[in-house]
N, CA, C, O and CB atoms as a CASP TS submission, in Angstrom:
PFRMAT TS
TARGET T0000
AUTHOR 0000-0000-0000
METHOD Language model
MODEL 1
PARENT N/A
ATOM      1  N   MET     1       6.903   9.434 -26.751  1.00  0.00           N
ATOM      2  CA  MET     1       5.832   8.838 -27.538  1.00  0.00           C
ATOM      3  C   MET     1       6.356   7.734 -28.466  1.00  0.00           C
ATOM      4  O   MET     1       5.609   6.842 -28.869  1.00  0.00           O
ATOM      5  CB  MET     1       5.124   9.915 -28.355  1.00  0.00           C
ATOM      6  N   ALA     2       7.639   7.808 -28.794  1.00  0.00           N
ATOM      7  CA  ALA     2       8.223   6.821 -29.699  1.00  0.00           C
ATOM      8  C   ALA     2       8.409   5.471 -29.021  1.00  0.00           C
ATOM      9  O   ALA     2       8.554   4.449 -29.692  1.00  0.00           O
ATOM     10  CB  ALA     2       9.556   7.319 -30.228  1.00  0.00           C
ATOM     11  N   LEU     3       8.404   5.467 -27.682  1.00  0.00           N
ATOM     12  CA  LEU     3       8.601   4.229 -26.935  1.00  0.00           C
ATOM     13  C   LEU     3       7.327   3.394 -26.840  1.00  0.00           C
ATOM     14  O   LEU     3       7.358   2.257 -26.369  1.00  0.00           O
ATOM     15  CB  LEU     3       9.106   4.543 -25.546  1.00  0.00           C
ATOM     16  N   LEU     4       6.222   3.954 -27.284  1.00  0.00           N
ATOM     17  CA  LEU     4       4.942   3.273 -27.147  1.00  0.00           C
ATOM     18  C   LEU     4       4.876   2.022 -28.016  1.00  0.00           C
ATOM     19  O   LEU     4       4.877   2.111 -29.244  1.00  0.00           O
ATOM     20  CB  LEU     4       3.806   4.216 -27.505  1.00  0.00           C
ATOM     21  N   GLY     5       4.820   0.856 -27.372  1.00  0.00           N
ATOM     22  CA  GLY     5       4.678  -0.399 -28.097  1.00  0.00           C
ATOM     23  C   GLY     5       5.944  -0.868 -28.778  1.00  0.00           C
ATOM     24  O   GLY     5       5.892  -1.816 -29.561  1.00  0.00           O
ATOM     25  N   SER     6       7.091  -0.237 -28.511  1.00  0.00           N
ATOM     26  CA  SER     6       8.316  -0.627 -29.191  1.00  0.00           C
ATOM     27  C   SER     6       9.150  -1.611 -28.376  1.00  0.00           C
ATOM     28  O   SER     6       9.890  -2.419 -28.938  1.00  0.00           O
ATOM     29  CB  SER     6       9.135   0.596 -29.504  1.00  0.00           C
ATOM     30  N   SER     7       9.027  -1.540 -27.039  1.00  0.00           N
ATOM     31  CA  SER     7       9.850  -2.399 -26.192  1.00  0.00           C
ATOM     32  C   SER     7       9.250  -3.790 -26.064  1.00  0.00           C
ATOM     33  O   SER     7       9.949  -4.787 -26.246  1.00  0.00           O
ATOM     34  CB  SER     7      10.019  -1.776 -24.812  1.00  0.00           C
ATOM     35  N   SER     8       7.963  -3.867 -25.753  1.00  0.00           N
ATOM     36  CA  SER     8       7.312  -5.165 -25.579  1.00  0.00           C
ATOM     37  C   SER     8       5.821  -5.026 -25.837  1.00  0.00           C
ATOM     38  O   SER     8       5.270  -3.934 -25.697  1.00  0.00           O
ATOM     39  CB  SER     8       7.568  -5.728 -24.161  1.00  0.00           C
ATOM     40  N   PRO     9       5.153  -6.124 -26.214  1.00  0.00           N
ATOM     41  CA  PRO     9       3.705  -6.067 -26.487  1.00  0.00           C
ATOM     42  C   PRO     9       2.869  -5.804 -25.246  1.00  0.00           C
ATOM     43  O   PRO     9       1.692  -5.462 -25.357  1.00  0.00           O
ATOM     44  CB  PRO     9       3.252  -7.357 -27.119  1.00  0.00           C
ATOM     45  N   LEU    10       3.465  -5.959 -24.050  1.00  0.00           N
ATOM     46  CA  LEU    10       2.712  -5.727 -22.815  1.00  0.00           C
ATOM     47  C   LEU    10       2.711  -4.269 -22.402  1.00  0.00           C
ATOM     48  O   LEU    10       1.958  -3.872 -21.512  1.00  0.00           O
ATOM     49  CB  LEU    10       3.278  -6.566 -21.697  1.00  0.00           C
ATOM     50  N   THR    11       3.559  -3.460 -23.049  1.00  0.00           N
ATOM     51  CA  THR    11       3.694  -2.066 -22.635  1.00  0.00           C
ATOM     52  C   THR    11       2.403  -1.256 -22.806  1.00  0.00           C
ATOM     53  O   THR    11       2.038  -0.534 -21.878  1.00  0.00           O
ATOM     54  CB  THR    11       4.804  -1.414 -23.420  1.00  0.00           C
ATOM     55  N   PRO    12       1.692  -1.335 -23.936  1.00  0.00           N
ATOM     56  CA  PRO    12       0.464  -0.550 -24.074  1.00  0.00           C
ATOM     57  C   PRO    12      -0.587  -0.945 -23.039  1.00  0.00           C
ATOM     58  O   PRO    12      -1.301  -0.085 -22.523  1.00  0.00           O
ATOM     59  CB  PRO    12      -0.106  -0.717 -25.477  1.00  0.00           C
ATOM     60  N   ARG    13      -0.689  -2.246 -22.730  1.00  0.00           N
ATOM     61  CA  ARG    13      -1.671  -2.691 -21.749  1.00  0.00           C
ATOM     62  C   ARG    13      -1.313  -2.187 -20.367  1.00  0.00           C
ATOM     63  O   ARG    13      -2.189  -1.794 -19.596  1.00  0.00           O
ATOM     64  CB  ARG    13      -1.775  -4.211 -21.743  1.00  0.00           C
ATOM     65  N   TRP    14      -0.003  -2.197 -20.047  1.00  0.00           N
ATOM     66  CA  TRP    14       0.454  -1.709 -18.744  1.00  0.00           C
ATOM     67  C   TRP    14       0.225  -0.210 -18.621  1.00  0.00           C
ATOM     68  O   TRP    14      -0.169   0.279 -17.562  1.00  0.00           O
ATOM     69  CB  TRP    14       1.940  -2.034 -18.537  1.00  0.00           C
ATOM     70  N   MET    15       0.472   0.512 -19.699  1.00  0.00           N
ATOM     71  CA  MET    15       0.265   1.961 -19.678  1.00  0.00           C
ATOM     72  C   MET    15      -1.224   2.281 -19.580  1.00  0.00           C
ATOM     73  O   MET    15      -1.617   3.231 -18.903  1.00  0.00           O
ATOM     74  CB  MET    15       0.873   2.617 -20.939  1.00  0.00           C
ATOM     75  N   LYS    16      -2.053   1.480 -20.262  1.00  0.00           N
ATOM     76  CA  LYS    16      -3.492   1.702 -20.209  1.00  0.00           C
ATOM     77  C   LYS    16      -4.031   1.417 -18.810  1.00  0.00           C
ATOM     78  O   LYS    16      -4.892   2.140 -18.308  1.00  0.00           O
ATOM     79  CB  LYS    16      -4.206   0.825 -21.243  1.00  0.00           C
ATOM     80  N   LEU    17      -3.515   0.352 -18.181  1.00  0.00           N
ATOM     81  CA  LEU    17      -3.936   0.013 -16.831  1.00  0.00           C
ATOM     82  C   LEU    17      -3.493   1.079 -15.837  1.00  0.00           C
ATOM     83  O   LEU    17      -4.252   1.459 -14.945  1.00  0.00           O
ATOM     84  CB  LEU    17      -3.379  -1.347 -16.427  1.00  0.00           C
ATOM     85  N   THR    18      -2.259   1.560 -15.994  1.00  0.00           N
ATOM     86  CA  THR    18      -1.747   2.597 -15.098  1.00  0.00           C
ATOM     87  C   THR    18      -2.533   3.890 -15.264  1.00  0.00           C
ATOM     88  O   THR    18      -2.857   4.561 -14.284  1.00  0.00           O
ATOM     89  CB  THR    18      -0.257   2.848 -15.358  1.00  0.00           C
ATOM     90  N   PHE    19      -2.837   4.235 -16.515  1.00  0.00           N
ATOM     91  CA  PHE    19      -3.622   5.441 -16.771  1.00  0.00           C
ATOM     92  C   PHE    19      -5.028   5.308 -16.194  1.00  0.00           C
ATOM     93  O   PHE    19      -5.582   6.270 -15.663  1.00  0.00           O
ATOM     94  CB  PHE    19      -3.693   5.724 -18.278  1.00  0.00           C
ATOM     95  N   TYR    20      -5.603   4.105 -16.301  1.00  0.00           N
ATOM     96  CA  TYR    20      -6.941   3.865 -15.770  1.00  0.00           C
ATOM     97  C   TYR    20      -6.952   3.985 -14.253  1.00  0.00           C
ATOM     98  O   TYR    20      -7.843   4.616 -13.684  1.00  0.00           O
ATOM     99  CB  TYR    20      -7.447   2.484 -16.193  1.00  0.00           C
ATOM    100  N   LEU    21      -5.969   3.384 -13.598  1.00  0.00           N
ATOM    101  CA  LEU    21      -5.904   3.445 -12.136  1.00  0.00           C
ATOM    102  C   LEU    21      -5.670   4.869 -11.656  1.00  0.00           C
ATOM    103  O   LEU    21      -6.280   5.308 -10.681  1.00  0.00           O
ATOM    104  CB  LEU    21      -4.798   2.528 -11.611  1.00  0.00           C
ATOM    105  N   THR    22      -4.783   5.595 -12.340  1.00  0.00           N
ATOM    106  CA  THR    22      -4.512   6.981 -11.956  1.00  0.00           C
ATOM    107  C   THR    22      -5.748   7.846 -12.158  1.00  0.00           C
ATOM    108  O   THR    22      -6.042   8.727 -11.350  1.00  0.00           O
ATOM    109  CB  THR    22      -3.333   7.544 -12.764  1.00  0.00           C
ATOM    110  N   HIS    23      -6.467   7.584 -13.248  1.00  0.00           N
ATOM    111  CA  HIS    23      -7.675   8.343 -13.538  1.00  0.00           C
ATOM    112  C   HIS    23      -8.749   8.083 -12.476  1.00  0.00           C
ATOM    113  O   HIS    23      -9.423   9.013 -12.032  1.00  0.00           O
ATOM    114  CB  HIS    23      -8.206   7.985 -14.934  1.00  0.00           C
ATOM    115  N   ARG    24      -8.905   6.816 -12.071  1.00  0.00           N
ATOM    116  CA  ARG    24      -9.890   6.461 -11.053  1.00  0.00           C
ATOM    117  C   ARG    24      -9.544   7.075  -9.698  1.00  0.00           C
ATOM    118  O   ARG    24     -10.420   7.590  -9.004  1.00  0.00           O
ATOM    119  CB  ARG    24      -9.993   4.945 -10.926  1.00  0.00           C
ATOM    120  N   ILE    25      -8.265   7.019  -9.323  1.00  0.00           N
ATOM    121  CA  ILE    25      -7.823   7.589  -8.057  1.00  0.00           C
ATOM    122  C   ILE    25      -8.014   9.105  -8.063  1.00  0.00           C
ATOM    123  O   ILE    25      -8.418   9.694  -7.061  1.00  0.00           O
ATOM    124  CB  ILE    25      -6.348   7.233  -7.788  1.00  0.00           C
ATOM    125  N   PHE    26      -7.716   9.731  -9.210  1.00  0.00           N
ATOM    126  CA  PHE    26      -7.887  11.177  -9.322  1.00  0.00           C
ATOM    127  C   PHE    26      -9.356  11.563  -9.208  1.00  0.00           C
ATOM    128  O   PHE    26      -9.692  12.540  -8.538  1.00  0.00           O
ATOM    129  CB  PHE    26      -7.311  11.682 -10.647  1.00  0.00           C
ATOM    130  N   LEU    27     -10.235  10.798  -9.862  1.00  0.00           N
ATOM    131  CA  LEU    27     -11.668  11.077  -9.775  1.00  0.00           C
ATOM    132  C   LEU    27     -12.179  10.882  -8.367  1.00  0.00           C
ATOM    133  O   LEU    27     -12.970  11.685  -7.873  1.00  0.00           O
ATOM    134  CB  LEU    27     -12.445  10.191 -10.733  1.00  0.00           C
ATOM    135  N   LEU    28     -11.729   9.811  -7.710  1.00  0.00           N
ATOM    136  CA  LEU    28     -12.183   9.517  -6.357  1.00  0.00           C
ATOM    137  C   LEU    28     -11.729  10.588  -5.378  1.00  0.00           C
ATOM    138  O   LEU    28     -12.514  11.053  -4.551  1.00  0.00           O
ATOM    139  CB  LEU    28     -11.674   8.154  -5.912  1.00  0.00           C
ATOM    140  N   SER    29     -10.470  10.978  -5.470  1.00  0.00           N
ATOM    141  CA  SER    29      -9.944  11.980  -4.544  1.00  0.00           C
ATOM    142  C   SER    29     -10.537  13.358  -4.814  1.00  0.00           C
ATOM    143  O   SER    29     -10.819  14.105  -3.876  1.00  0.00           O
ATOM    144  CB  SER    29      -8.424  12.042  -4.639  1.00  0.00           C
ATOM    145  N   SER    30     -10.728  13.701  -6.083  1.00  0.00           N
ATOM    146  CA  SER    30     -11.275  15.017  -6.409  1.00  0.00           C
ATOM    147  C   SER    30     -12.744  15.120  -6.004  1.00  0.00           C
ATOM    148  O   SER    30     -13.190  16.165  -5.530  1.00  0.00           O
ATOM    149  CB  SER    30     -11.123  15.300  -7.907  1.00  0.00           C
ATOM    150  N   SER    31     -13.498  14.027  -6.193  1.00  0.00           N
ATOM    151  CA  SER    31     -14.902  14.043  -5.785  1.00  0.00           C
ATOM    152  C   SER    31     -15.026  14.098  -4.271  1.00  0.00           C
ATOM    153  O   SER    31     -15.898  14.780  -3.733  1.00  0.00           O
ATOM    154  CB  SER    31     -15.633  12.814  -6.327  1.00  0.00           C
ATOM    155  N   ARG    32     -14.131  13.362  -3.580  1.00  0.00           N
ATOM    156  CA  ARG    32     -14.148  13.383  -2.115  1.00  0.00           C
ATOM    157  C   ARG    32     -13.759  14.767  -1.591  1.00  0.00           C
ATOM    158  O   ARG    32     -14.335  15.245  -0.614  1.00  0.00           O
ATOM    159  CB  ARG    32     -13.192  12.310  -1.548  1.00  0.00           C
ATOM    160  N   PHE    33     -12.790  15.405  -2.234  1.00  0.00           N
ATOM    161  CA  PHE    33     -12.385  16.753  -1.855  1.00  0.00           C
ATOM    162  C   PHE    33     -13.510  17.750  -2.136  1.00  0.00           C
ATOM    163  O   PHE    33     -13.720  18.686  -1.364  1.00  0.00           O
ATOM    164  CB  PHE    33     -11.106  17.161  -2.607  1.00  0.00           C
ATOM    165  N   PHE    34     -14.229  17.549  -3.238  1.00  0.00           N
ATOM    166  CA  PHE    34     -15.331  18.432  -3.596  1.00  0.00           C
ATOM    167  C   PHE    34     -16.469  18.309  -2.584  1.00  0.00           C
ATOM    168  O   PHE    34     -17.068  19.307  -2.184  1.00  0.00           O
ATOM    169  CB  PHE    34     -15.837  18.113  -5.010  1.00  0.00           C
ATOM    170  N   ILE    35     -16.758  17.063  -2.175  1.00  0.00           N
ATOM    171  CA  ILE    35     -17.794  16.837  -1.158  1.00  0.00           C
ATOM    172  C   ILE    35     -17.380  17.453   0.170  1.00  0.00           C
ATOM    173  O   ILE    35     -18.195  18.061   0.863  1.00  0.00           O
ATOM    174  CB  ILE    35     -18.066  15.329  -0.981  1.00  0.00           C
ATOM    175  N   TRP    36     -16.092  17.290   0.524  1.00  0.00           N
ATOM    176  CA  TRP    36     -15.594  17.879   1.767  1.00  0.00           C
ATOM    177  C   TRP    36     -15.657  19.397   1.698  1.00  0.00           C
ATOM    178  O   TRP    36     -15.926  20.054   2.704  1.00  0.00           O
ATOM    179  CB  TRP    36     -14.154  17.419   2.048  1.00  0.00           C
ATOM    180  N   LEU    37     -15.411  19.961   0.516  1.00  0.00           N
ATOM    181  CA  LEU    37     -15.442  21.409   0.346  1.00  0.00           C
ATOM    182  C   LEU    37     -16.863  21.944   0.509  1.00  0.00           C
ATOM    183  O   LEU    37     -17.064  23.034   1.045  1.00  0.00           O
ATOM    184  CB  LEU    37     -14.882  21.799  -1.029  1.00  0.00           C
ATOM    185  N   ILE    38     -17.850  21.171   0.045  1.00  0.00           N
ATOM    186  CA  ILE    38     -19.240  21.601   0.152  1.00  0.00           C
ATOM    187  C   ILE    38     -19.741  21.473   1.591  1.00  0.00           C
ATOM    188  O   ILE    38     -20.392  22.378   2.111  1.00  0.00           O
ATOM    189  CB  ILE    38     -20.127  20.782  -0.794  1.00  0.00           C
ATOM    190  N   THR    39     -19.434  20.349   2.224  1.00  0.00           N
ATOM    191  CA  THR    39     -20.005  20.077   3.542  1.00  0.00           C
ATOM    192  C   THR    39     -19.328  20.855   4.654  1.00  0.00           C
ATOM    193  O   THR    39     -19.910  21.022   5.726  1.00  0.00           O
ATOM    194  CB  THR    39     -19.921  18.613   3.841  1.00  0.00           C
ATOM    195  N   SER    40     -18.118  21.333   4.426  1.00  0.00           N
ATOM    196  CA  SER    40     -17.423  22.044   5.497  1.00  0.00           C
ATOM    197  C   SER    40     -17.831  23.518   5.562  1.00  0.00           C
ATOM    198  O   SER    40     -17.337  24.259   6.411  1.00  0.00           O
ATOM    199  CB  SER    40     -15.913  21.932   5.305  1.00  0.00           C
TER
END
């Protein structure tokens, strides 16, 4: 947690973008798995 924003000003934006992409992929895959679980 101490590394947050200490190395470069682009780090928080990169971490936010990575977290956003991971969150979207997780939601997409979990919803698709949930739909597959219901329909099967």
